[in-house]
Every structure is written in C-alpha cells, then in structure tokens.
C-alpha positions in Angstrom: 15.7 -29.1 -20.3 18.5 -31.3 -18.9 20.2 -30.3 -15.6 23.4 -29.3 -17.5 21.5 -27.1 -19.9 19.7 -25.5 -17.0 22.9 -24.8 -15.1 24.4 -23.3 -18.3 21.3 -21.0 -18.7 21.6 -19.9 -15.0 25.3 -19.2 -15.4 24.5 -17.0 -18.4 21.8 -15.1 -16.5 24.2 -14.5 -13.6 26.7 -13.0 -16.1 24.2 -10.4 -17.3 25.1 -7.1 -15.8 22.5 -5.4 -13.5 20.7 -2.4 -14.9 20.6 0.4 -12.4 18.0 3.1 -12.5 16.3 5.9 -10.7 12.6 5.9 -10.2 9.9 8.5 -9.3 6.6 7.5 -7.7 3.9 9.9 -8.7 0.6 11.0 -7.1 -2.6 10.9 -9.1 -2.1 14.6 -10.1 1.3 13.7 -11.6 3.5 15.2 -8.9 6.3 13.0 -7.5 6.2 11.9 -3.8 9.2 9.6 -3.7 12.5 9.3 -5.5 14.8 6.3 -5.3 17.5 4.2 -7.0 17.3 0.5 -7.6 17.7 -2.5 -9.9 15.5 -5.5 -10.8 12.0 -5.0 -9.2 13.0 -2.5 -6.6 10.8 0.3 -8.0 7.7 -1.9 -8.1 7.5 -3.3 -4.5 6.7 -1.9 -1.0 9.5 -3.8 0.7 12.0 -1.5 2.5 10.1 1.7 1.6 8.7 4.2 4.0 5.7 4.9 1.6 3.4 2.7 -0.4 4.1 1.8 -4.0 1.7 3.4 -6.6 0.3 1.5 -9.6 2.8 0.8 -12.4 1.4 3.5 -14.6 2.5 6.1 -12.0 6.2 4.9 -11.9 8.8 6.7 -14.0 12.1 4.8 -14.7 15.4 6.3 -15.9 18.2 3.8 -16.5 21.9 4.6 -15.9 25.1 3.0 -17.0 26.4 2.4 -13.5 25.3 2.2 -9.9 27.4 5.3 -9.1 25.6 7.3 -11.8 22.2 6.1 -10.5 23.2 7.2 -6.9 24.2 10.7 -8.2 20.9 11.0 -10.2 18.9 10.0 -7.1 20.6 12.7 -5.0 19.9 15.2 -7.8 16.2 14.3 -7.9 15.8 14.6 -4.2 17.5 18.1 -4.2 15.5 19.2 -7.3 12.0 18.2 -5.9 12.8 18.8 -2.3 11.7 17.0 0.9 8.4 17.5 2.8 10.0 16.8 6.2 12.5 19.6 5.6 9.9 21.9 4.1 11.9 22.2 0.8 9.6 20.3 -1.5 7.0 17.5 -2.2 9.0 14.3 -1.7 8.5 12.0 1.4 12.1 10.8 1.4 13.8 10.9 4.8 17.3 11.1 3.5 19.2 13.0 0.7 19.9 9.7 -1.2 23.1 8.1 -2.4 23.3 5.7 0.5 23.2 1.9 0.5 24.4 -0.5 -2.2 23.0 -3.5 -4.1 24.4 -6.9 -3.2 25.9 -5.7 0.1 26.4 -8.6 2.6 26.2 -7.4 6.2 27.9 -9.2 9.1 25.8 -11.0 11.7 26.5 -8.3 14.3 25.4 -5.6 11.8 22.2 -7.5 11.0 21.4 -7.9 14.7 22.0 -4.1 15.3 19.8 -3.2 12.4 17.0 -5.6 13.7 17.2 -4.0 17.1 17.0 -0.5 15.7 14.1 -1.4 13.5 12.1 -2.8 16.5 12.6 0.4 18.4 11.8 2.7 15.4 8.3 4.2 15.0 6.1 2.3 12.5 6.6 3.8 9.1 5.8 0.8 6.9 2.3 -0.5 6.5 1.9 -4.1 7.7 4.2 -3.9 10.8 2.2 -4.6 14.0 2.2 -1.6 16.3 2.9 -2.0 20.0 0.2 -1.3 22.6 2.0 1.9 23.7 2.1 3.1 20.0 -1.6 2.4 19.6 -2.5 4.3 22.8 -0.5 7.3 21.7 -2.2 7.3 18.3 -5.6 7.0 19.9 -4.9 9.8 22.3 -3.6 12.1 19.6 -6.8 11.6 17.5 -9.2 12.2 20.4 -11.5 15.2 19.8 -10.3 15.6 16.2 -13.0 15.8 13.6 -12.2 16.0 9.9 -13.3 19.1 8.1 -16.3 19.1 5.8 -14.1 19.1 2.6 -12.1 16.2 4.1 -15.2 14.2 4.9 -16.5 14.8 1.3 -13.2 13.6 -0.1 -13.2 10.5 2.0 -16.8 9.8 1.0 -16.1 10.3 -2.7 -13.1 8.0 -2.5 -15.1 5.3 -0.7 -18.0 5.5 -3.2 -15.5 5.3 -6.1 -13.7 2.3 -4.6 -17.0 0.4 -3.9 -18.2 1.3 -7.4 -15.2 -0.2 -9.0 -15.5 -3.3 -6.9 -19.1 -3.7 -7.8 -18.3 -3.2 -11.5 -15.6 -5.9 -11.4 -18.0 -8.3 -9.6 -20.7 -7.6 -12.2 -18.3 -8.3 -15.1 -17.2 -11.5 -13.4 -20.8 -12.7 -13.1 -21.7 -11.6 -16.6 -24.3 -9.1 -15.4 -24.7 -5.3 -15.4 -24.3 -3.1 -12.4 -28.1 -2.4 -12.3 -28.9 -6.1 -12.3 -26.4 -6.6 -9.4 -28.0 -3.7 -7.5 -31.4 -5.3 -8.0 -30.2 -8.6 -6.7 -28.6 -7.0 -3.6 -31.8 -5.1 -2.9 -33.9 -8.3 -3.2 -31.4 -10.1 -0.9 -31.8 -7.3 1.7 -35.6 -7.4 1.4 -35.7 -11.2 1.9 -33.3 -11.0 4.9 -35.4 -8.2 6.5 -38.6 -10.1 5.9 -37.2 -13.3 7.5 -35.8 -11.3 10.4 -39.2 -9.7 11.1 -40.9 -13.1 10.9 -38.5 -14.6 13.4 -38.9 -11.6 15.7 -42.7 -11.8 15.5 -42.6 -15.6 16.1 -40.3 -15.1 19.1 -42.5 -12.3 20.5 -45.6 -14.4 20.1 -44.0 -17.3 22.0 -43.0 -15.1 24.9 -46.5 -13.6 25.1 -48.0 -17.1 25.3 -45.6 -18.1 28.1 -46.4 -14.9 30.1 -50.2 -15.5 29.7 -49.9 -19.1 30.9 
C-alpha cells in the first residue's frame, strides 16, 4: 500500500461515525454489577473503571443512535438496577451516570487538578500502588478478622478450580493428560526430597566428624 493510499484509507476511517452503546458487566450468576456508556473498546478494558472487567461472554452491549441516547440509557440502567453504595440495588457504580463525554479535550490546568485529586483519592482501581499509610490502615482493619467457615470453603473451592484449570492448560500444551502431569510432579517432589535428605545426612555426618576430631 502506497503512502497516499494509506492516507486515504485513514481519512475514510476517521469519517466513520462512532457507535455509542451502553454495556452491562455481569457476575457469574448473571446479575449485573456495573453499567456504563462507551464507544470503541470502552466496555472491554479495565482503564478508568472502579471495578474489574469480566470475560467477554459476561458483557452485554446495546447500541444507540447518538451519544445523548446512550447517556440517557446509562442513567436508566443505573436507576433500574440500583446502586450498592446507596442500598438501592446491585450495581457498584458510584454515580448516577450521564456524565463525561467522548473526545473531550481538557485544559492543562484541568488535567493537573484531576491528577492531584486522583493521587489523594483512595485506591479503587487494581494496579495503583497504595501508600504506606493506606497499607497500614488496611492491615489494622483486618487484624483479628477470620473468614467464616463458608467463606473459607468458597475461597478453597475457587483456588482448587483455578489451579485445576491451569494444570489442564499446561497438560494440553505438553500433549499429556492431567494424571500424567500429576505423576511427573509427584516424582519431581520425591527426587527433590530424596536429594535434600542426602545433603542433610552428608552435612550432619561431616559435622559429627569435626566434633569427634
């Protein structure tokens, strides 16, 4: 493709109108936990969200003819399902929707003010490094708290399920079965334990010889 052809294609792409939509992020049981409005890949990324993005099969998209319609639909969804922080429903949204705008260019002063406010805001997005003071507060708040038996069982089931899926993917990658992979891991642990015992015995024997001499 020549440069002129490439420029022409890019110009054509820029002329394509944006498709605005609303989206719902669903839990594993099918209930929504976040509602939003966006365009392009907004519904499929974690950026600028206060919660984590689910797998694509748990994202529901509804397109709208204009951004204004998408904003109104977003506000309707948040009112309909309700917000957890207000005790009115199941969504984790912190606002009633309808704010913002795609393609908005903020002034330098506005960007500096937003940056300053974000640095002083509590950590809501995974990946941002917490300050030492925040870590200490979290540590103190968790002291003496022990999960209930049902919570521990759920954590254990989720952990076993995650490790089981990882082991299954590894077995498929190696062209083996899960049972064969388990056998290899057991043999590896046996060899390591045997070598460790041999080194310990050898070291203990050397020390006994030094003491007797």
